[in-house]
C-alpha positions as CSV (number, residue, x, y, z in Angstrom):
1,M,-85.6,-27.0,-12.8
2,K,-88.7,-26.7,-10.6
3,V,-89.2,-23.8,-8.2
4,F,-91.9,-24.3,-5.6
5,I,-93.6,-20.9,-4.7
6,S,-95.5,-21.1,-1.5
7,W,-98.3,-18.7,-0.6
8,S,-101.1,-18.2,1.9
9,G,-103.7,-15.4,1.7
10,T,-104.8,-13.0,-1.0
11,Q,-101.7,-10.7,-0.9
12,S,-99.3,-13.6,-0.9
13,H,-101.1,-15.2,-3.8
14,K,-100.7,-12.1,-5.9
15,V,-97.0,-11.9,-5.1
16,A,-96.6,-15.6,-6.0
17,I,-98.3,-15.1,-9.3
18,A,-96.1,-12.1,-10.1
19,L,-93.0,-14.2,-9.4
20,R,-94.4,-17.2,-11.3
21,D,-94.9,-15.1,-14.4
22,W,-91.6,-13.3,-14.1
23,L,-89.0,-15.9,-13.2
24,P,-88.9,-17.8,-16.6
25,S,-88.2,-14.5,-18.3
26,V,-84.9,-14.3,-16.5
27,L,-84.1,-18.0,-16.2
28,Q,-85.8,-20.0,-19.0
29,I,-84.8,-23.3,-17.4
30,V,-86.9,-22.6,-14.4
31,E,-90.4,-24.0,-14.0
32,P,-92.2,-22.2,-11.2
33,Y,-95.1,-23.9,-9.4
34,V,-97.9,-22.1,-7.7
35,S,-100.6,-24.4,-6.3
36,S,-103.7,-22.4,-7.3
37,E,-102.5,-22.1,-10.9
38,D,-100.8,-25.4,-11.6
39,I,-102.9,-28.1,-10.1
40,D,-104.8,-30.0,-12.8
41,K,-108.6,-30.0,-12.7
42,G,-109.8,-32.8,-10.5
43,A,-106.4,-33.6,-9.0
44,R,-106.1,-34.2,-5.3
45,W,-104.4,-31.0,-4.2
46,S,-102.7,-32.5,-1.2
47,T,-101.1,-35.3,-3.2
48,D,-100.1,-32.9,-6.0
49,I,-98.5,-30.4,-3.6
50,S,-96.6,-33.2,-1.8
51,K,-95.2,-34.4,-5.1
52,E,-94.2,-30.9,-6.3
53,L,-92.4,-30.3,-2.9
54,E,-90.4,-33.5,-3.5
55,D,-89.6,-32.7,-7.1
56,S,-88.6,-29.0,-6.6
57,S,-85.0,-27.9,-6.4
58,F,-85.7,-24.4,-4.9
59,G,-88.4,-23.0,-2.8
60,I,-89.7,-19.4,-2.4
61,I,-92.1,-18.6,0.4
62,C,-94.2,-15.4,-0.2
63,V,-94.5,-13.7,3.2
64,T,-96.9,-10.8,3.7
65,P,-98.3,-8.9,6.7
66,E,-101.5,-11.0,6.5
67,N,-99.8,-14.5,6.5
68,I,-96.6,-14.0,8.5
69,A,-98.0,-16.1,11.3
70,A,-100.1,-18.4,9.1
71,P,-99.7,-22.2,9.9
72,W,-99.7,-23.1,6.2
73,V,-96.7,-21.0,5.5
74,N,-94.8,-22.5,8.4
75,F,-95.9,-26.0,7.3
76,E,-94.5,-25.6,3.8
77,A,-91.4,-23.9,5.2
78,G,-90.8,-27.0,7.3
79,A,-91.6,-29.3,4.4
80,L,-89.2,-27.5,2.1
81,S,-86.4,-27.5,4.7
82,K,-86.7,-31.3,4.9
83,S,-86.2,-31.9,1.2
84,L,-83.9,-29.0,0.3
85,D,-80.7,-27.4,1.6
86,R,-81.4,-24.3,3.6
87,S,-79.6,-22.2,1.1
88,R,-82.3,-23.2,-1.5
89,V,-85.2,-21.9,0.5
90,A,-85.9,-18.2,0.5
91,P,-88.7,-16.3,2.3
92,F,-89.7,-13.4,-0.1
93,L,-90.7,-10.5,2.2
94,F,-93.5,-8.3,0.8
95,A,-94.2,-5.2,2.9
96,V,-92.6,-7.1,5.8
97,D,-89.4,-6.1,7.8
98,R,-86.8,-8.8,8.5
99,T,-87.3,-8.0,12.2
100,A,-90.9,-9.2,12.0
101,V,-90.0,-12.7,10.8
102,Q,-90.3,-15.3,13.5
103,G,-90.6,-19.1,13.9
104,P,-89.3,-21.6,11.3
105,L,-88.8,-18.9,8.7
106,L,-85.9,-17.5,10.7
107,Q,-83.6,-20.4,9.7
108,F,-83.6,-19.2,6.0
109,Q,-81.9,-16.2,4.3
110,S,-84.8,-13.9,3.4
111,T,-85.2,-11.6,0.4
112,L,-86.4,-8.0,0.5
113,I,-88.0,-6.3,-2.6
114,E,-84.8,-4.5,-3.4
115,E,-82.8,-4.8,-6.6
116,N,-79.6,-6.2,-5.0
117,D,-81.5,-8.6,-2.8
118,V,-83.7,-9.9,-5.6
119,K,-80.6,-10.3,-7.8
120,K,-79.0,-12.4,-5.1
121,L,-82.1,-14.6,-5.0
122,L,-81.8,-15.1,-8.8
123,Q,-78.1,-15.9,-8.4
124,S,-79.0,-18.6,-5.8
125,I,-81.7,-20.1,-8.1
126,N,-79.2,-20.0,-11.0
127,K,-76.6,-21.8,-9.0
128,A,-79.2,-24.5,-8.1
129,C,-79.6,-25.1,-11.9
130,E,-76.1,-26.6,-11.8
131,D,-75.1,-27.7,-15.3
132,H,-77.8,-25.5,-16.9
133,A,-76.8,-22.3,-15.0
134,L,-76.1,-19.1,-16.8
135,D,-72.7,-17.4,-16.4
136,E,-72.8,-14.5,-14.0
137,R,-72.4,-11.8,-16.7
138,R,-75.2,-13.1,-18.8
139,L,-77.5,-13.5,-15.8
140,S,-76.8,-9.9,-14.8
141,E,-77.6,-8.6,-18.3
142,I,-80.9,-10.4,-18.4
143,F,-81.8,-9.4,-14.8
144,E,-81.2,-5.7,-15.6
145,V,-83.7,-6.0,-18.5
146,W,-86.5,-7.7,-16.6
147,W,-86.1,-6.3,-13.1
148,P,-88.2,-3.1,-13.8
149,R,-91.2,-5.2,-14.7
150,L,-91.2,-7.2,-11.5
151,K,-90.5,-4.0,-9.5
152,G,-93.4,-2.2,-11.1
153,S,-95.8,-5.1,-10.5
154,L,-94.8,-5.4,-6.8
155,E,-94.9,-1.6,-6.2
156,D,-98.5,-1.5,-7.5
157,L,-99.4,-4.2,-4.9
158,Q,-97.4,-2.4,-2.2
159,K,-99.4,0.8,-2.6
160,K,-102.5,-1.1,-1.5
161,T,-100.7,-3.0,1.4
162,P,-99.8,-1.5,4.8
163,K,-96.4,-2.4,5.9
164,S,-96.2,-4.7,8.9
165,K,-94.5,-3.7,12.0
166,T,-92.5,-5.9,14.4
167,P,-95.0,-7.5,16.7
168,E,-94.8,-6.5,20.4
169,R,-93.4,-9.3,22.5
170,P,-95.0,-10.3,25.8
171,L,-93.3,-8.7,28.8
172,D,-92.7,-12.1,30.3
173,D,-90.7,-13.2,27.3
174,V,-88.6,-10.1,27.4
175,L,-87.9,-10.5,31.1
176,A,-87.1,-14.2,30.6
177,E,-84.5,-13.4,27.9
178,I,-82.9,-10.7,30.0
179,L,-82.6,-13.2,32.9
180,E,-81.1,-15.8,30.6
181,L,-78.5,-13.3,29.3
182,T,-77.7,-12.1,32.8
183,R,-77.1,-15.7,34.0
184,G,-74.9,-16.3,31.0
185,Q,-72.8,-13.3,31.8
186,Q,-72.6,-14.3,35.5
187,K,-71.4,-17.8,34.5
188,L,-68.7,-16.3,32.2
189,L,-67.4,-14.0,35.0
190,S,-67.4,-16.7,37.7
191,S,-66.2,-19.7,35.6
192,P,-64.7,-18.4,32.4
193,E,-62.8,-21.7,31.8
194,E,-66.2,-23.4,31.3
195,L,-67.2,-21.2,28.4
196,L,-63.7,-20.4,27.2
197,P,-61.4,-23.5,27.8
198,P,-57.7,-22.8,27.9
199,Q,-57.2,-25.1,24.9
200,Y,-59.6,-22.9,22.8
201,L,-57.8,-19.7,23.8
202,D,-54.5,-21.3,23.0
203,Y,-55.8,-22.3,19.6
204,A,-57.3,-18.8,18.9
205,F,-54.1,-17.1,20.0
206,R,-52.0,-19.3,17.7
207,A,-54.4,-18.9,14.7
208,S,-54.5,-15.1,15.2
209,W,-50.7,-15.0,15.4
210,Q,-50.2,-17.1,12.3
211,S,-52.9,-15.2,10.3
212,S,-50.9,-12.0,10.8
213,G,-47.9,-13.6,9.0
214,N,-46.1,-14.6,12.1
215,S,-45.5,-18.1,13.5
216,I,-44.6,-19.7,16.9
217,D,-41.6,-21.9,16.5
218,M,-41.1,-23.9,19.6
219,D,-37.8,-25.3,18.1
220,H,-36.3,-21.8,18.3
221,P,-33.1,-22.0,20.5
222,V,-34.3,-19.1,22.7
223,Y,-37.2,-21.2,24.1
224,K,-35.0,-24.1,24.9
225,E,-32.4,-21.8,26.5
226,L,-35.1,-20.2,28.6
227,W,-36.3,-23.7,29.7
228,R,-32.7,-24.9,30.5
229,R,-31.9,-21.8,32.6
230,W,-35.2,-22.1,34.4
231,M,-34.6,-25.8,35.2
232,D,-31.1,-24.9,36.5
233,L,-32.6,-22.2,38.7
234,S,-35.3,-24.6,40.0
235,E,-32.7,-27.3,40.9
236,A,-30.5,-24.7,42.7
237,L,-33.4,-23.5,44.7
238,G,-34.3,-27.0,45.6
239,D,-30.8,-27.8,46.8
240,H,-30.6,-24.6,48.9
241,M,-34.2,-24.3,50.1
242,D,-33.3,-23.6,53.7
243,E,-30.7,-21.0,52.8
244,T,-32.8,-19.1,50.3
245,P,-34.7,-16.0,51.5
246,G,-38.5,-16.1,51.3
247,P,-38.8,-13.1,48.9
248,V,-36.4,-14.9,46.5
249,L,-38.6,-18.1,46.5
250,S,-41.7,-16.0,46.0
251,A,-40.2,-14.1,43.1
252,A,-39.0,-17.4,41.5
253,E,-42.5,-18.8,41.8
254,D,-44.0,-15.7,40.1
255,L,-41.3,-16.0,37.4
256,G,-42.4,-19.6,36.8
257,V,-45.8,-18.5,35.5
258,P,-44.7,-16.7,32.3
259,V,-41.8,-19.2,31.8
260,Q,-44.4,-22.0,31.9
261,Y,-46.5,-20.3,29.4
262,L,-43.7,-19.5,27.0
263,T,-42.1,-22.9,27.2
264,R,-45.2,-25.1,27.5
265,G,-44.4,-26.8,24.2
266,I,-41.1,-28.2,25.5
267,D,-40.7,-31.3,27.7
268,R,-38.3,-31.8,30.6
269,K,-35.6,-33.1,28.3
270,G,-35.7,-30.0,26.1
271,R,-37.7,-31.7,23.3
272,T,-40.5,-29.9,21.6
273,R,-44.0,-31.3,22.4
274,R,-47.5,-30.1,22.4
275,L,-47.9,-29.0,26.0
276,A,-45.6,-28.9,29.0
277,P,-46.4,-29.6,32.7
278,T,-46.8,-26.8,35.2
279,M,-43.5,-25.6,36.4
280,R,-42.9,-24.6,40.0
281,P,-39.6,-24.5,42.0
282,P,-39.3,-27.8,43.9
283,R,-40.1,-27.6,47.6
284,D,-38.4,-30.8,48.7
Protein backbone atom coordinates (compact mmCIF):
# COMPACT_ATOMS: atom_id res chain seq x y z
CA MET A 1 0.00 0.00 0.00
CA LYS A 2 1.38 3.40 -0.99
CA VAL A 3 1.56 6.26 1.50
CA PHE A 4 2.12 9.71 0.02
CA ILE A 5 4.26 11.92 2.30
CA SER A 6 3.92 15.61 1.47
CA TRP A 7 6.54 18.18 2.49
CA SER A 8 7.59 21.78 1.81
CA GLY A 9 10.77 23.35 3.16
CA THR A 10 13.94 22.04 4.76
CA GLN A 11 12.46 21.09 8.14
CA SER A 12 9.44 19.42 6.59
CA HIS A 13 11.68 17.46 4.23
CA LYS A 14 13.75 16.07 7.11
CA VAL A 15 10.56 14.98 8.91
CA ALA A 16 9.28 13.37 5.71
CA ILE A 17 12.53 11.41 5.28
CA ALA A 18 12.40 10.25 8.90
CA LEU A 19 8.86 8.96 8.40
CA ARG A 20 9.74 7.42 5.04
CA ASP A 21 12.58 5.39 6.57
CA TRP A 22 10.59 4.41 9.68
CA LEU A 23 7.12 3.42 8.45
CA PRO A 24 8.11 0.18 6.65
CA SER A 25 9.78 -1.04 9.84
CA VAL A 26 6.38 -1.07 11.54
CA LEU A 27 4.20 -1.93 8.55
CA GLN A 28 6.16 -3.81 5.92
CA ILE A 29 3.26 -3.66 3.46
CA VAL A 30 3.57 0.15 3.33
CA GLU A 31 5.47 1.86 0.49
CA PRO A 32 6.12 5.48 1.52
CA TYR A 33 6.63 8.07 -1.23
CA VAL A 34 8.61 11.29 -0.75
CA SER A 35 8.99 13.30 -3.95
CA SER A 36 12.64 14.37 -3.55
CA GLU A 37 13.75 10.79 -2.88
CA ASP A 38 11.53 8.66 -5.08
CA ILE A 39 11.30 10.44 -8.46
CA ASP A 40 13.43 8.70 -11.09
CA LYS A 41 16.20 10.71 -12.70
CA GLY A 42 14.88 12.59 -15.72
CA ALA A 43 11.21 12.04 -14.83
CA ARG A 44 8.83 14.94 -15.13
CA TRP A 45 8.23 15.69 -11.46
CA SER A 46 4.74 17.14 -11.90
CA THR A 47 3.49 14.07 -13.79
CA ASP A 48 5.15 11.70 -11.33
CA ILE A 49 3.65 13.39 -8.29
CA SER A 50 0.18 13.47 -9.84
CA LYS A 51 0.38 9.74 -10.52
CA GLU A 52 1.58 8.98 -7.00
CA LEU A 53 -1.28 11.04 -5.56
CA GLU A 54 -3.75 8.96 -7.55
CA ASP A 55 -2.14 5.64 -6.59
CA SER A 56 -1.75 6.37 -2.86
CA SER A 57 -4.15 4.98 -0.26
CA PHE A 58 -3.02 7.23 2.59
CA GLY A 59 -1.51 10.69 2.84
CA ILE A 60 0.70 12.30 5.48
CA ILE A 61 1.37 16.05 5.33
CA CYS A 62 4.47 17.14 7.24
CA VAL A 63 3.63 20.51 8.80
CA THR A 64 6.37 22.64 10.39
CA PRO A 65 6.61 26.28 11.54
CA GLU A 66 8.25 27.28 8.25
CA ASN A 67 5.65 25.76 5.93
CA ILE A 68 2.37 25.94 7.85
CA ALA A 69 1.10 28.60 5.43
CA ALA A 70 2.97 27.37 2.32
CA PRO A 71 0.78 27.15 -0.83
CA TRP A 72 2.36 23.82 -1.83
CA VAL A 73 1.29 22.10 1.40
CA ASN A 74 -2.25 23.39 0.99
CA PHE A 75 -2.28 22.34 -2.67
CA GLU A 76 -1.31 18.75 -1.87
CA ALA A 77 -3.78 18.72 1.05
CA GLY A 78 -6.52 19.63 -1.42
CA ALA A 79 -5.31 17.06 -3.95
CA LEU A 80 -5.24 14.31 -1.32
CA SER A 81 -8.72 15.19 -0.05
CA LYS A 82 -10.12 14.79 -3.57
CA SER A 83 -8.73 11.29 -4.06
CA LEU A 84 -8.87 9.98 -0.47
CA ASP A 85 -11.35 9.83 2.35
CA ARG A 86 -10.64 12.50 4.99
CA SER A 87 -9.87 9.80 7.54
CA ARG A 88 -6.95 8.75 5.33
CA VAL A 89 -5.20 12.13 5.29
CA ALA A 90 -3.21 13.17 8.35
CA PRO A 91 -1.26 16.40 8.93
CA PHE A 92 1.84 15.44 10.94
CA LEU A 93 2.58 18.43 13.21
CA PHE A 94 6.25 19.00 13.93
CA ALA A 95 6.88 21.79 16.50
CA VAL A 96 3.40 23.11 15.68
CA ASP A 97 0.39 23.39 18.01
CA ARG A 98 -3.03 22.28 16.75
CA THR A 99 -4.31 25.79 17.42
CA ALA A 100 -1.89 27.14 14.80
CA VAL A 101 -3.36 25.02 11.99
CA GLN A 102 -5.58 26.95 9.59
CA GLY A 103 -7.00 26.70 6.09
CA PRO A 104 -7.58 23.38 4.27
CA LEU A 105 -5.58 21.42 6.86
CA LEU A 106 -8.32 22.00 9.46
CA GLN A 107 -10.59 19.44 7.79
CA PHE A 108 -8.24 16.58 8.75
CA GLN A 109 -7.44 14.92 12.08
CA SER A 110 -3.87 15.99 12.84
CA THR A 111 -1.14 14.00 14.60
CA LEU A 112 1.19 15.35 17.27
CA ILE A 113 4.61 13.86 17.98
CA GLU A 114 3.34 11.97 21.00
CA GLU A 115 3.37 8.20 21.44
CA ASN A 116 -0.40 7.75 21.64
CA ASP A 117 -1.05 10.11 18.74
CA VAL A 118 1.53 8.48 16.46
CA LYS A 119 0.18 5.06 17.41
CA LYS A 120 -3.31 6.16 16.35
CA LEU A 121 -1.82 7.30 13.05
CA LEU A 122 -0.28 3.85 12.55
CA GLN A 123 -3.60 2.22 13.41
CA SER A 124 -5.32 4.33 10.75
CA ILE A 125 -2.70 3.41 8.15
CA ASN A 126 -2.97 -0.24 9.16
CA LYS A 127 -6.75 -0.10 8.76
CA ALA A 128 -6.30 1.34 5.25
CA CYS A 129 -4.29 -1.78 4.37
CA GLU A 130 -7.60 -3.68 4.55
CA ASP A 131 -6.96 -7.40 3.84
CA HIS A 132 -3.23 -7.00 4.55
CA ALA A 133 -3.69 -5.24 7.90
CA LEU A 134 -1.99 -6.57 11.03
CA ASP A 135 -4.09 -7.51 14.04
CA GLU A 136 -4.10 -4.85 16.75
CA ARG A 137 -2.03 -6.83 19.23
CA ARG A 138 0.71 -7.52 16.71
CA LEU A 139 0.75 -3.89 15.56
CA SER A 140 1.08 -2.66 19.16
CA GLU A 141 4.03 -4.99 19.80
CA ILE A 142 5.89 -3.84 16.68
CA PHE A 143 5.13 -0.20 17.39
CA GLU A 144 6.53 -0.44 20.91
CA VAL A 145 9.80 -1.75 19.47
CA TRP A 146 10.22 0.90 16.76
CA TRP A 147 8.67 4.01 18.36
CA PRO A 148 11.84 5.00 20.30
CA ARG A 149 13.80 5.23 17.05
CA LEU A 150 11.35 7.66 15.41
CA LYS A 151 11.00 9.59 18.65
CA GLY A 152 14.77 10.00 18.91
CA SER A 153 15.12 11.17 15.31
CA LEU A 154 12.37 13.76 15.64
CA GLU A 155 13.59 14.98 19.03
CA ASP A 156 17.00 15.69 17.52
CA LEU A 157 15.29 17.80 14.86
CA GLN A 158 13.08 19.54 17.41
CA LYS A 159 16.08 20.75 19.41
CA LYS A 160 17.05 22.85 16.39
CA THR A 161 13.51 24.03 15.62
CA PRO A 162 11.68 26.80 17.51
CA LYS A 163 8.09 25.86 18.20
CA SER A 164 5.48 27.87 16.35
CA LYS A 165 2.93 29.96 18.16
CA THR A 166 -0.65 30.56 17.20
CA PRO A 167 -0.56 33.49 14.74
CA GLU A 168 -2.27 36.66 15.88
CA ARG A 169 -5.54 37.27 14.06
CA PRO A 170 -6.38 40.67 12.62
CA LEU A 171 -8.61 42.71 14.92
CA ASP A 172 -11.23 43.08 12.17
CA ASP A 173 -11.56 39.28 11.92
CA VAL A 174 -12.02 38.93 15.67
CA LEU A 175 -14.67 41.68 15.77
CA ALA A 176 -16.49 40.18 12.78
CA GLU A 177 -16.62 36.77 14.50
CA ILE A 178 -17.92 38.32 17.73
CA LEU A 179 -20.61 40.17 15.76
CA GLU A 180 -21.66 36.97 13.98
CA LEU A 181 -21.91 35.08 17.27
CA THR A 182 -23.93 37.92 18.83
CA ARG A 183 -26.36 37.95 15.91
CA GLY A 184 -26.77 34.19 16.18
CA GLN A 185 -27.58 34.44 19.89
CA GLN A 186 -30.04 37.27 19.25
CA LYS A 187 -31.77 35.19 16.57
CA LEU A 188 -32.03 32.26 18.95
CA LEU A 189 -33.57 34.43 21.66
CA SER A 190 -36.04 36.21 19.37
CA SER A 191 -37.04 33.24 17.16
CA PRO A 192 -36.00 30.01 18.86
CA GLU A 193 -38.37 27.97 16.67
CA GLU A 194 -36.27 28.81 13.59
CA LEU A 195 -33.12 27.23 15.00
CA LEU A 196 -34.84 24.66 17.23
CA PRO A 197 -38.06 23.50 15.49
CA PRO A 198 -40.69 21.88 17.72
CA GLN A 199 -40.37 18.66 15.72
CA TYR A 200 -36.66 18.47 16.57
CA LEU A 201 -37.28 19.11 20.28
CA ASP A 202 -39.99 16.46 20.28
CA TYR A 203 -37.58 13.98 18.64
CA ALA A 204 -34.76 14.85 21.05
CA PHE A 205 -37.07 14.50 24.06
CA ARG A 206 -38.31 11.10 22.95
CA ALA A 207 -34.79 9.87 22.07
CA SER A 208 -33.46 10.99 25.45
CA TRP A 209 -36.38 9.38 27.26
CA GLN A 210 -35.97 6.07 25.43
CA SER A 211 -32.17 6.02 25.85
CA SER A 212 -32.69 6.12 29.61
CA GLY A 213 -34.63 2.85 29.42
CA ASN A 214 -38.08 4.43 29.41
CA SER A 215 -40.61 4.63 26.62
CA ILE A 216 -43.60 6.78 25.71
CA ASP A 217 -46.58 4.53 25.04
CA MET A 218 -49.40 6.58 23.55
CA ASP A 219 -51.63 3.47 23.69
CA HIS A 220 -51.54 3.50 27.49
CA PRO A 221 -55.13 3.86 28.84
CA VAL A 222 -54.21 6.86 31.00
CA TYR A 223 -53.56 9.03 27.92
CA LYS A 224 -56.83 8.08 26.28
CA GLU A 225 -58.72 8.60 29.53
CA LEU A 226 -57.18 12.05 29.92
CA TRP A 227 -58.17 12.86 26.36
CA ARG A 228 -61.76 11.61 26.85
CA ARG A 229 -62.30 13.61 30.02
CA TRP A 230 -60.84 16.72 28.42
CA MET A 231 -63.17 16.41 25.41
CA ASP A 232 -66.13 15.96 27.76
CA LEU A 233 -65.10 19.11 29.61
CA SER A 234 -64.68 21.03 26.37
CA GLU A 235 -68.14 20.02 25.16
CA ALA A 236 -69.72 20.94 28.50
CA LEU A 237 -68.10 24.36 28.43
CA GLY A 238 -69.29 24.86 24.86
CA ASP A 239 -72.89 23.99 25.79
CA HIS A 240 -72.93 26.32 28.81
CA MET A 241 -70.65 29.10 27.64
CA ASP A 242 -72.99 31.91 28.75
CA GLU A 243 -73.40 30.40 32.21
CA THR A 244 -69.72 29.63 32.85
CA PRO A 245 -67.74 32.21 34.89
CA GLY A 246 -64.79 33.84 33.14
CA PRO A 247 -62.18 32.50 35.58
CA VAL A 248 -63.37 28.95 34.90
CA LEU A 249 -63.02 29.41 31.14
CA SER A 250 -59.57 30.91 31.62
CA ALA A 251 -58.48 28.04 33.85
CA ALA A 252 -59.82 25.54 31.31
CA GLU A 253 -57.83 27.19 28.53
CA ASP A 254 -54.67 27.04 30.64
CA LEU A 255 -55.33 23.38 31.40
CA GLY A 256 -55.67 22.71 27.69
CA VAL A 257 -51.99 23.47 27.08
CA PRO A 258 -50.47 20.57 29.08
CA VAL A 259 -53.34 18.28 28.04
CA GLN A 260 -52.58 19.05 24.39
CA TYR A 261 -48.91 18.27 24.93
CA LEU A 262 -49.50 14.99 26.76
CA THR A 263 -52.15 13.71 24.35
CA ARG A 264 -50.84 15.08 21.06
CA GLY A 265 -50.41 11.53 19.78
CA ILE A 266 -54.17 10.76 20.01
CA ASP A 267 -56.80 11.86 17.46
CA ARG A 268 -60.32 13.05 18.24
CA LYS A 269 -61.69 9.52 18.12
CA GLY A 270 -59.23 8.31 20.71
CA ARG A 271 -56.96 6.58 18.21
CA THR A 272 -53.18 6.82 18.53
CA ARG A 273 -51.55 8.91 15.83
CA ARG A 274 -48.38 10.89 15.36
CA LEU A 275 -49.59 14.38 16.30
CA ALA A 276 -52.87 15.82 17.57
CA PRO A 277 -54.46 19.22 16.78
CA THR A 278 -54.26 22.08 19.22
CA MET A 279 -57.02 21.76 21.75
CA ARG A 280 -58.93 24.73 23.10
CA PRO A 281 -62.37 24.84 24.73
CA PRO A 282 -64.91 25.63 21.99
CA ARG A 283 -66.13 29.23 21.94
CA ASP A 284 -69.25 28.76 19.84
